[in-house]
BARODREN-346720 format. One record per residue (C-alpha): y, z, x. Coordinates in steps of 0.25 Angstrom, whole numbers. Layout:
[rec [Y; Z; X]]
...
! end
This chain:
[rec [309; -952; 502]]
[rec [295; -951; 501]]
[rec [293; -951; 517]]
[rec [304; -940; 517]]
[rec [298; -931; 505]]
[rec [290; -923; 515]]
[rec [300; -918; 524]]
[rec [307; -912; 512]]
[rec [294; -907; 506]]
[rec [293; -890; 505]]
[rec [309; -891; 508]]
[rec [317; -879; 501]]
[rec [330; -887; 496]]
[rec [338; -883; 507]]
[rec [330; -887; 519]]
[rec [328; -902; 512]]
[rec [344; -902; 513]]
[rec [342; -898; 528]]
[rec [331; -908; 530]]
[rec [337; -919; 522]]
[rec [350; -919; 527]]
[rec [356; -932; 532]]
[rec [361; -933; 545]]
[rec [372; -925; 550]]
[rec [376; -912; 554]]
[rec [368; -900; 547]]
[rec [368; -886; 548]]
[rec [356; -880; 542]]
[rec [357; -865; 540]]
[rec [345; -859; 539]]
[rec [342; -846; 534]]
[rec [330; -835; 540]]
[rec [316; -841; 536]]
[rec [323; -854; 529]]
[rec [313; -864; 536]]
[rec [323; -870; 546]]
[rec [312; -875; 556]]
[rec [305; -883; 545]]
[rec [321; -889; 540]]
[rec [324; -892; 554]]
[rec [309; -898; 556]]
[rec [310; -907; 545]]
[rec [326; -911; 546]]
[rec [321; -917; 559]]
[rec [310; -923; 553]]
[rec [318; -928; 542]]
[rec [327; -934; 552]]
[rec [316; -943; 558]]
[rec [310; -946; 547]]
[rec [321; -949; 536]]
[rec [334; -952; 544]]
[rec [324; -961; 554]]
[rec [330; -954; 567]]
[rec [323; -954; 579]]
[rec [315; -942; 586]]
[rec [323; -944; 598]]
[rec [337; -944; 590]]
[rec [335; -929; 586]]
[rec [337; -916; 595]]
[rec [332; -903; 589]]
[rec [337; -891; 597]]
[rec [330; -876; 596]]
[rec [332; -862; 603]]
[rec [318; -862; 607]]
[rec [306; -870; 611]]
[rec [297; -864; 602]]
[rec [306; -868; 590]]
[rec [307; -882; 597]]
[rec [291; -883; 596]]
[rec [291; -879; 583]]
[rec [300; -890; 578]]
[rec [295; -901; 585]]
[rec [279; -896; 580]]
[rec [283; -896; 568]]
[rec [292; -906; 567]]
[rec [278; -916; 573]]
[rec [270; -910; 564]]
[rec [280; -915; 550]]
[rec [282; -928; 555]]
[rec [268; -930; 562]]
[rec [274; -935; 574]]
[rec [276; -932; 590]]
[rec [291; -929; 593]]
[rec [290; -925; 606]]
[rec [302; -935; 611]]
[rec [313; -927; 602]]
[rec [320; -918; 606]]
[rec [317; -906; 602]]
[rec [320; -892; 609]]
[rec [329; -880; 613]]
[rec [342; -882; 619]]
[rec [337; -879; 633]]
[rec [326; -889; 631]]
[rec [336; -900; 628]]
[rec [346; -898; 637]]
[rec [334; -897; 649]]
[rec [331; -912; 643]]
[rec [344; -917; 643]]
[rec [346; -913; 658]]
[rec [332; -917; 662]]
[rec [336; -928; 657]]
[rec [351; -931; 663]]
[rec [349; -922; 674]]
[rec [359; -929; 684]]
[rec [370; -930; 672]]
[rec [369; -915; 671]]
[rec [370; -915; 688]]
[rec [356; -908; 689]]
[rec [345; -910; 698]]
[rec [333; -918; 692]]
[rec [324; -907; 692]]
[rec [333; -896; 689]]
[rec [327; -883; 688]]
[rec [328; -872; 675]]
[rec [330; -859; 678]]
[rec [327; -846; 669]]
[rec [333; -834; 665]]
[rec [326; -829; 676]]
[rec [327; -838; 685]]
[rec [344; -836; 682]]
[rec [342; -821; 684]]
[rec [337; -824; 698]]
[rec [346; -833; 701]]
[rec [360; -824; 696]]
[rec [353; -814; 706]]
[rec [352; -823; 718]]
[rec [368; -827; 716]]
[rec [372; -811; 714]]
[rec [366; -809; 727]]
[rec [369; -822; 735]]
[rec [385; -819; 730]]
[rec [382; -805; 735]]
[rec [388; -802; 720]]
[rec [383; -788; 714]]
[rec [373; -789; 704]]
[rec [376; -776; 699]]
[rec [390; -779; 693]]
[rec [386; -794; 692]]
[rec [372; -792; 687]]
[rec [362; -806; 686]]
[rec [361; -804; 672]]
[rec [373; -803; 669]]
[rec [377; -817; 676]]
[rec [366; -823; 670]]
[rec [370; -820; 656]]
[rec [384; -823; 660]]
[rec [381; -836; 667]]
[rec [372; -840; 654]]
[rec [383; -836; 644]]
[rec [393; -844; 650]]
[rec [382; -858; 652]]
[rec [379; -854; 637]]
[rec [394; -855; 634]]
[rec [395; -870; 642]]
[rec [403; -864; 653]]
[rec [401; -867; 668]]
[rec [407; -857; 677]]
[rec [421; -864; 678]]
[rec [423; -862; 663]]
[rec [422; -846; 662]]
[rec [434; -840; 660]]
[rec [435; -828; 669]]
[rec [450; -823; 664]]
[rec [453; -817; 679]]
[rec [438; -807; 677]]
[rec [434; -804; 691]]
[rec [419; -801; 685]]
[rec [418; -815; 676]]
[rec [423; -823; 689]]
[rec [412; -817; 696]]
[rec [402; -819; 684]]
[rec [409; -835; 684]]
[rec [405; -836; 700]]
[rec [392; -832; 699]]
[rec [391; -843; 687]]
[rec [396; -853; 697]]
[rec [385; -847; 708]]
[rec [375; -847; 697]]
[rec [379; -863; 693]]
[rec [380; -869; 708]]
[rec [365; -863; 711]]
[rec [359; -868; 700]]
[rec [365; -883; 703]]
[rec [362; -882; 717]]
[rec [347; -879; 713]]
[rec [345; -887; 699]]
[rec [345; -875; 693]]
[rec [347; -875; 678]]
[rec [349; -861; 668]]
[rec [345; -861; 654]]
[rec [361; -861; 650]]
[rec [363; -873; 660]]
[rec [353; -881; 654]]
[rec [362; -883; 640]]
[rec [374; -883; 648]]
[rec [372; -894; 658]]
[rec [367; -902; 645]]
[rec [378; -900; 637]]
[rec [387; -902; 650]]
[rec [378; -914; 653]]
[rec [380; -923; 639]]
[rec [395; -917; 639]]
[rec [399; -923; 653]]
[rec [390; -936; 650]]
[rec [396; -944; 638]]
[rec [386; -955; 639]]
[rec [374; -945; 639]]
[rec [382; -938; 628]]
[rec [384; -951; 620]]
[rec [368; -953; 623]]
[rec [361; -941; 618]]
[rec [373; -940; 604]]
[rec [367; -954; 601]]
[rec [353; -951; 603]]
[rec [352; -937; 594]]
[rec [357; -940; 581]]
[rec [353; -928; 575]]
[rec [354; -914; 582]]
[rec [344; -901; 577]]
[rec [347; -887; 580]]
[rec [341; -874; 576]]
[rec [344; -861; 576]]
[rec [359; -867; 579]]
[rec [364; -853; 576]]
[rec [359; -849; 589]]
[rec [367; -859; 599]]
[rec [375; -854; 607]]
[rec [389; -862; 613]]
[rec [383; -870; 624]]
[rec [372; -875; 614]]
[rec [381; -879; 601]]
[rec [390; -887; 612]]
[rec [378; -893; 617]]
[rec [373; -898; 602]]
[rec [389; -900; 598]]
[rec [390; -910; 609]]
[rec [376; -917; 607]]
[rec [378; -918; 595]]
[rec [393; -925; 596]]
[rec [397; -931; 583]]
[rec [386; -940; 580]]
[rec [373; -932; 579]]
[rec [368; -921; 567]]
[rec [365; -910; 568]]
[rec [356; -902; 562]]
[rec [357; -886; 564]]
[rec [348; -875; 558]]
[rec [352; -860; 560]]
[rec [357; -849; 554]]
[rec [369; -841; 558]]
[rec [362; -829; 553]]
[rec [353; -828; 563]]
[rec [362; -830; 575]]
[rec [357; -818; 582]]
[rec [359; -823; 597]]
[rec [374; -820; 599]]
[rec [369; -811; 611]]
[rec [364; -824; 619]]
[rec [375; -835; 616]]
[rec [372; -839; 600]]
[rec [385; -843; 594]]
[rec [381; -841; 577]]
[rec [395; -849; 577]]
[rec [388; -861; 582]]
[rec [382; -863; 567]]
[rec [394; -858; 561]]
[rec [403; -868; 568]]
[rec [392; -880; 565]]
[rec [398; -884; 552]]
[rec [412; -886; 557]]
[rec [408; -892; 570]]
[rec [398; -903; 566]]
[rec [404; -912; 556]]
[rec [399; -915; 543]]
[rec [390; -902; 544]]
[rec [378; -899; 532]]
[rec [375; -887; 527]]
[rec [362; -882; 523]]
[rec [357; -867; 521]]
[rec [342; -865; 521]]
[rec [343; -850; 513]]
[rec [328; -850; 507]]
[rec [321; -842; 514]]
[rec [305; -844; 517]]
[rec [302; -830; 524]]
[rec [307; -817; 518]]
[rec [308; -812; 506]]
[rec [319; -809; 497]]
[rec [322; -797; 499]]
[rec [322; -798; 513]]
[rec [331; -811; 513]]
[rec [340; -803; 504]]
[rec [342; -793; 514]]
[rec [344; -801; 525]]
[rec [355; -811; 517]]
[rec [362; -796; 512]]
[rec [363; -792; 528]]
[rec [367; -804; 534]]
[rec [379; -807; 524]]
[rec [385; -793; 531]]
[rec [387; -806; 542]]
[rec [403; -812; 542]]
[rec [404; -829; 543]]
[rec [391; -832; 540]]
[rec [387; -847; 535]]
[rec [381; -841; 523]]
[rec [365; -841; 519]]
[rec [357; -834; 509]]
[rec [343; -832; 512]]
[rec [334; -834; 498]]
[rec [318; -834; 495]]
[rec [313; -839; 486]]
[rec [301; -829; 489]]
[rec [297; -816; 485]]
[rec [309; -803; 484]]
[rec [300; -795; 492]]
[rec [301; -780; 499]]
[rec [312; -774; 502]]
[rec [314; -771; 516]]
[rec [311; -757; 520]]
[rec [319; -746; 529]]
[rec [315; -736; 536]]
[rec [324; -726; 543]]
[rec [316; -719; 553]]
[rec [319; -706; 559]]
[rec [320; -712; 572]]
[rec [314; -724; 580]]
[rec [301; -717; 583]]
[rec [300; -716; 566]]
[rec [305; -729; 566]]
[rec [293; -737; 574]]
[rec [283; -728; 566]]
[rec [287; -731; 552]]
[rec [287; -746; 558]]
[rec [273; -747; 562]]
[rec [268; -738; 551]]
[rec [274; -750; 541]]
[rec [267; -760; 549]]
[rec [254; -753; 548]]
[rec [256; -754; 534]]
[rec [259; -765; 533]]
[rec [247; -770; 540]]
[rec [239; -761; 532]]
[rec [245; -770; 520]]
[rec [240; -785; 526]]
[rec [251; -787; 535]]
[rec [247; -791; 550]]
[rec [256; -786; 561]]
[rec [259; -801; 565]]
[rec [266; -800; 553]]
[rec [275; -789; 556]]
[rec [286; -789; 566]]
[rec [295; -777; 570]]
[rec [310; -783; 574]]
[rec [320; -774; 582]]
[rec [335; -775; 588]]
[rec [333; -770; 600]]
[rec [322; -770; 610]]
[rec [320; -757; 614]]
[rec [316; -754; 598]]
[rec [302; -757; 603]]
[rec [298; -747; 610]]
[rec [296; -738; 599]]
[rec [291; -748; 591]]
[rec [280; -752; 601]]
[rec [277; -739; 604]]
[rec [274; -736; 591]]
[rec [266; -747; 588]]
[rec [256; -746; 599]]
[rec [254; -729; 597]]
[rec [250; -734; 583]]
[rec [242; -746; 587]]
[rec [249; -759; 580]]
[rec [249; -771; 591]]
[rec [262; -778; 591]]
[rec [270; -788; 602]]
[rec [283; -789; 605]]
[rec [289; -802; 601]]
[rec [298; -810; 610]]
[rec [300; -798; 619]]
[rec [293; -788; 627]]
[rec [286; -774; 625]]
[rec [295; -761; 627]]
[rec [288; -758; 640]]
[rec [287; -772; 643]]
[rec [301; -774; 646]]
[rec [306; -778; 659]]
[rec [320; -767; 660]]
[rec [308; -757; 653]]
[rec [297; -760; 664]]
[rec [308; -758; 675]]
[rec [312; -745; 669]]
[rec [297; -740; 670]]
[rec [297; -746; 684]]
[rec [308; -736; 690]]
[rec [300; -726; 682]]
[rec [288; -726; 689]]
[rec [292; -728; 702]]
[rec [299; -713; 699]]
[rec [284; -708; 697]]
[rec [277; -719; 707]]
[rec [285; -725; 718]]
[rec [269; -732; 721]]
[rec [274; -740; 711]]
[rec [274; -755; 716]]
[rec [275; -761; 702]]
[rec [287; -753; 698]]
[rec [295; -753; 712]]
[rec [292; -768; 713]]
[rec [297; -769; 699]]
[rec [311; -763; 699]]
[rec [314; -763; 715]]
[rec [325; -773; 710]]
[rec [327; -769; 697]]
[rec [339; -768; 694]]
[rec [344; -779; 707]]
[rec [347; -770; 719]]
[rec [344; -782; 730]]
[rec [331; -779; 731]]
[rec [325; -794; 733]]
[rec [311; -800; 731]]
[rec [310; -800; 746]]
[rec [312; -784; 750]]
[rec [301; -784; 739]]
[rec [291; -792; 746]]
[rec [293; -785; 758]]
[rec [291; -772; 751]]
[rec [280; -777; 746]]
[rec [274; -784; 757]]
[rec [275; -771; 764]]
[rec [267; -762; 753]]
[rec [258; -771; 754]]
[rec [256; -770; 769]]
[rec [257; -756; 770]]
[rec [249; -753; 759]]
[rec [260; -744; 752]]
[rec [268; -746; 740]]
[rec [281; -752; 739]]
[rec [289; -739; 739]]
[rec [283; -736; 751]]
[rec [286; -749; 757]]
[rec [301; -748; 753]]
[rec [302; -736; 761]]
[rec [295; -741; 773]]
[rec [303; -753; 772]]
[rec [318; -744; 771]]
[rec [312; -735; 782]]
[rec [307; -746; 792]]
[rec [319; -754; 791]]
[rec [311; -767; 787]]
[rec [319; -767; 775]]
[rec [334; -770; 777]]
[rec [351; -772; 774]]
[rec [352; -774; 759]]
[rec [338; -775; 755]]
[rec [333; -762; 762]]
[rec [346; -756; 755]]
[rec [341; -761; 741]]
[rec [329; -754; 743]]
[rec [334; -743; 747]]
[rec [340; -742; 734]]
[rec [330; -743; 726]]
[rec [321; -732; 733]]
[rec [332; -723; 732]]
[rec [335; -727; 716]]
[rec [319; -722; 713]]
[rec [320; -711; 721]]
[rec [334; -706; 715]]
[rec [327; -711; 700]]
[rec [316; -701; 704]]
[rec [325; -689; 707]]
[rec [335; -690; 697]]
[rec [325; -692; 685]]
[rec [318; -678; 691]]
[rec [316; -668; 680]]
[rec [322; -678; 669]]
[rec [315; -680; 655]]
[rec [307; -694; 653]]
[rec [318; -700; 645]]
[rec [328; -696; 655]]
[rec [321; -702; 668]]
[rec [319; -716; 659]]
[rec [333; -715; 657]]
[rec [338; -712; 670]]
[rec [329; -723; 678]]
[rec [333; -733; 668]]
[rec [349; -729; 673]]
[rec [347; -727; 687]]
[rec [338; -739; 688]]
[rec [349; -747; 686]]
[rec [339; -753; 673]]
[rec [349; -750; 663]]
[rec [363; -756; 670]]
[rec [356; -767; 673]]
[rec [352; -771; 660]]
[rec [364; -768; 654]]
[rec [371; -776; 662]]
[rec [364; -788; 655]]
[rec [371; -795; 646]]
[rec [367; -797; 631]]
[rec [355; -793; 624]]
[rec [344; -792; 633]]
[rec [349; -781; 643]]
[rec [355; -774; 631]]
[rec [341; -774; 627]]
[rec [333; -770; 642]]
[rec [344; -757; 640]]
[rec [340; -754; 626]]
[rec [324; -754; 631]]
[rec [328; -745; 644]]
[rec [337; -735; 635]]
[rec [323; -735; 625]]
[rec [313; -733; 636]]
[rec [323; -720; 637]]
[rec [318; -718; 623]]
[rec [304; -719; 625]]
[rec [303; -711; 636]]
[rec [310; -700; 628]]
[rec [301; -702; 616]]
[rec [289; -702; 625]]
[rec [292; -686; 630]]
[rec [296; -683; 617]]
[rec [283; -687; 611]]
[rec [287; -696; 601]]
[rec [282; -710; 607]]
[rec [268; -705; 609]]
[rec [264; -693; 603]]
[rec [251; -687; 610]]
[rec [259; -688; 623]]
[rec [263; -677; 630]]
[rec [272; -683; 639]]
[rec [280; -670; 649]]
[rec [292; -672; 657]]
[rec [300; -680; 667]]
[rec [291; -687; 678]]
[rec [276; -683; 670]]
[rec [282; -691; 658]]
[rec [289; -702; 666]]
[rec [274; -705; 670]]
[rec [268; -704; 657]]
[rec [279; -712; 650]]
[rec [276; -722; 660]]
[rec [262; -723; 658]]
[rec [264; -725; 643]]
[rec [274; -734; 646]]
[rec [264; -741; 653]]
[rec [254; -741; 642]]
[rec [266; -745; 632]]
[rec [268; -759; 639]]
[rec [251; -762; 639]]
[rec [243; -771; 630]]
[rec [249; -766; 616]]
[rec [256; -777; 614]]
[rec [249; -787; 604]]
[rec [243; -800; 610]]
[rec [247; -812; 604]]
[rec [238; -814; 594]]
[rec [235; -801; 590]]
[rec [242; -797; 576]]
[rec [252; -788; 579]]
[rec [267; -783; 575]]
[rec [279; -790; 580]]
[rec [291; -783; 588]]
[rec [302; -790; 592]]
[rec [318; -790; 592]]
[rec [327; -796; 581]]
[rec [330; -806; 589]]
[rec [317; -810; 593]]
[rec [312; -810; 578]]
[rec [322; -822; 574]]
[rec [312; -836; 569]]
[rec [302; -825; 566]]
[rec [296; -820; 552]]
[rec [288; -810; 550]]
[rec [282; -803; 533]]
[rec [287; -788; 540]]
[rec [299; -784; 548]]
[rec [303; -773; 552]]
[rec [316; -771; 560]]
[rec [317; -758; 567]]
[rec [332; -751; 571]]
[rec [339; -756; 560]]
[rec [351; -746; 565]]
[rec [365; -747; 570]]
[rec [367; -747; 584]]
[rec [351; -754; 587]]
[rec [353; -765; 576]]
[rec [364; -769; 574]]
[rec [364; -767; 590]]
[rec [375; -758; 596]]
[rec [380; -771; 604]]
[rec [383; -777; 591]]
[rec [394; -770; 589]]
[rec [400; -774; 603]]
[rec [402; -788; 600]]
[rec [410; -797; 589]]
[rec [399; -803; 580]]
[rec [386; -796; 585]]
[rec [384; -788; 573]]
[rec [383; -799; 564]]
[rec [373; -805; 573]]
[rec [365; -793; 572]]
[rec [366; -793; 557]]
[rec [361; -806; 560]]
[rec [348; -801; 570]]
[rec [345; -792; 556]]
[rec [347; -805; 549]]
[rec [336; -810; 556]]
[rec [327; -798; 557]]
[rec [327; -796; 541]]
[rec [323; -811; 539]]
[rec [313; -811; 549]]
[rec [305; -801; 535]]
[rec [295; -810; 527]]
[rec [291; -801; 517]]
[rec [294; -787; 523]]
[rec [307; -780; 532]]
[rec [308; -765; 536]]
[rec [320; -762; 542]]
[rec [320; -749; 551]]
[rec [330; -738; 558]]
[rec [330; -724; 565]]
[rec [339; -713; 561]]
[rec [337; -709; 576]]
[rec [334; -719; 587]]
[rec [333; -717; 601]]
[rec [342; -726; 608]]
[rec [348; -728; 623]]
[rec [339; -715; 627]]
[rec [346; -704; 617]]
[rec [342; -702; 602]]
[rec [352; -709; 592]]
[rec [354; -707; 578]]
[rec [353; -721; 571]]
[rec [361; -726; 559]]
[rec [354; -736; 550]]
[rec [360; -752; 555]]
[rec [370; -757; 544]]
[rec [361; -769; 543]]
[rec [353; -758; 534]]
[rec [366; -757; 527]]
[rec [368; -771; 524]]
[rec [355; -773; 517]]
[rec [354; -773; 500]]
[rec [349; -760; 496]]
[rec [341; -765; 487]]
[rec [333; -773; 496]]
[rec [328; -759; 504]]
[rec [320; -750; 503]]
[rec [319; -736; 512]]
[rec [306; -735; 517]]
[rec [303; -718; 519]]
[rec [292; -710; 526]]
[rec [278; -711; 519]]
[rec [281; -724; 515]]
[rec [290; -720; 502]]
[rec [299; -730; 498]]
[rec [315; -728; 492]]
[rec [323; -740; 486]]
[rec [333; -743; 489]]
[rec [334; -741; 505]]
[rec [348; -731; 505]]
[rec [345; -723; 518]]
[rec [350; -732; 526]]
[rec [363; -733; 518]]
[rec [370; -719; 519]]
[rec [382; -725; 513]]
[rec [377; -729; 501]]
[rec [372; -717; 497]]
[rec [357; -710; 495]]
[rec [350; -705; 484]]
[rec [354; -690; 490]]
[rec [346; -678; 491]]
[rec [352; -664; 490]]
[rec [345; -659; 501]]
[rec [333; -661; 514]]
[rec [327; -653; 522]]
[rec [322; -654; 537]]
[rec [309; -649; 536]]
[rec [305; -640; 547]]
[rec [310; -627; 540]]
[rec [325; -632; 543]]
[rec [334; -630; 532]]
[rec [338; -639; 521]]
[rec [350; -648; 522]]
[rec [356; -650; 509]]
[rec [369; -662; 506]]
[rec [382; -659; 509]]
[rec [377; -648; 518]]
[rec [385; -647; 532]]
[rec [377; -650; 546]]
[rec [377; -651; 561]]
[rec [370; -660; 568]]
[rec [368; -659; 584]]
[rec [373; -672; 586]]
[rec [383; -677; 575]]
[rec [391; -664; 573]]
[rec [393; -659; 559]]
[rec [391; -666; 546]]
[rec [387; -665; 532]]
[rec [373; -671; 524]]
[rec [378; -681; 515]]
[rec [363; -684; 510]]
[rec [349; -683; 513]]
[rec [335; -689; 511]]
[rec [320; -685; 514]]
[rec [313; -673; 517]]
[rec [309; -666; 529]]
[rec [313; -669; 544]]
[rec [313; -684; 541]]
[rec [323; -682; 529]]
[rec [338; -687; 531]]
[rec [353; -683; 530]]
[rec [365; -690; 530]]
[rec [376; -681; 538]]
[rec [391; -686; 538]]
[rec [394; -679; 553]]
[rec [410; -675; 554]]
[rec [410; -685; 567]]
[rec [399; -694; 566]]
[rec [399; -700; 553]]
[rec [387; -699; 542]]
[rec [372; -701; 548]]
[rec [358; -698; 543]]
[rec [351; -689; 552]]
[rec [336; -686; 551]]
[rec [333; -673; 550]]
[rec [322; -670; 557]]
[rec [331; -675; 570]]
[rec [346; -672; 565]]
[rec [345; -656; 567]]
[rec [355; -654; 557]]
[rec [360; -639; 557]]
[rec [365; -636; 542]]
[rec [379; -628; 542]]
! end
């Protein structure tokens, strides 16, 4: 046992149990920050050194190449030897290895080619064109998602039930065309890798027996993120003989929108005989205040497998909650507080701002830029560099300057309108030879008939669109111009047709661009800017957008604040974390109300966000936010109400703090004032007084707090229910 003991050194009792468990099936429920990678690596080392398994007999599956590299590196460092020949990789890399080895049995050409998502989309577009199918009724991305979704469920075209649905029948037919084209060209997409390798093993009993014999033990990381096909693949490969160690956390299953099935981890114990379950609950990341809050939050989900995070460390600071009177105030609070934290000794890279929707980054980025705080967008692009924003701005630039070749070339076929690369090349060549702009070359080619047929019709339609946009926006305010361009160009509808979170995020970003335009002209985003109106404002706004898309993002190794979506934050940790926009309809996202199980996934996402914080967590929300191009009054998220009151503190203006935090809980009662004055010579309002609001109608003041323009009142409206309003914005009239 002397040779074995180093593998168990520095492990807690639960980790030791997981590492040294006998061969067989084991489910390791690994809570956030509980050292799951350490357990996986030590478990493999135990199997090699103690159970005397050959490296060739172990298959370890991860979800990312980075995780696979880290596992291999740590394992080799622990054992002091090279494990180059051990099968450690992602689902896709292992499936690829199987297909390369057994290409004939898989009915593939020896040198088959893997195509990425962009190649797949181009292929779908070509098929739609070749088969004369309307790409507005059947948007290419939607067809792509349909094909990928079928493969993730393990379905070939002939297995998809259409039940007589004409639209679905056409999608299945497109799937058939796509499959035939890929087989003819020796092309394999990512979904095909796994589906084809599953079929390879399923349809070749001799081959399946060989790999079942070879792999005595399978290990799977992030098991809660497996989809239907991945689960079936693992189950087939394991059979009844191999043992499996799966590590995951049902409380951190946040990818249901892209096919992950949280029920896979929940049914593992029932479907794999003799499963031993070990819970890793000791957290090495966060303070107990943060963990207690996370435990209380996630306990509102039903059907959990059960787990309670704890730490031997300090209680730590309470969680701070800030109620901004609008999204700009929220952003200022976050950036000001970052400045305070940095002055106290934190580096900027120790601080992260998390948000539910990509569109939220715009106000945060502009505030960081204005205050000179370096930042980076982790796992994404800055607001003004996102594809949909660049497209919308390109259309807007063409309204001001038809000679802008770069903008014209960018959007001439976005959304798709039948103008192919060959047509663009013809226009480009003519412009170069005649020393004119693309816009002029376009008109010249139409007038002299050098463009003919469908190409000429498509180019004429584009030219008409730009002229119509110009005419229609004459006299409009800046934000109305941007909103009209987004809609009339077809960009909104184009991205709305994309299924899933990506399309929704793009639509939200385009709507946020309208908010940016409104803020620009109101002077709230750029304090000293005389923006003017209409076309004049558009020119200034486009210049400001170009500057904001410049070199404001910090260099890779510069000390900078990290901005990211909550989904991107999974697996990361930071000493100081801000979660912005904790409001109903934003977080939980409004889409979560439309599908069964989505609200619980939103709560798991909040749990993931909370457990990213090591020492200090800030939650913030705005009472007034510009959403979908208009100002809306927001309610604090239900997630705030689900956190224990004693763990929270409300951050008030000028650094004042009130304990416990109750402002987010109007239903629990406040320490009430008898009256409140909004200042500016407006009349004071008293509890019980009847008031009128221009949007919500008549109501009665139930509660109040604060003084001046930022004072807040709780009003019970006859038709709209209870609402908290900021007096500086609410326009309440005493009755």
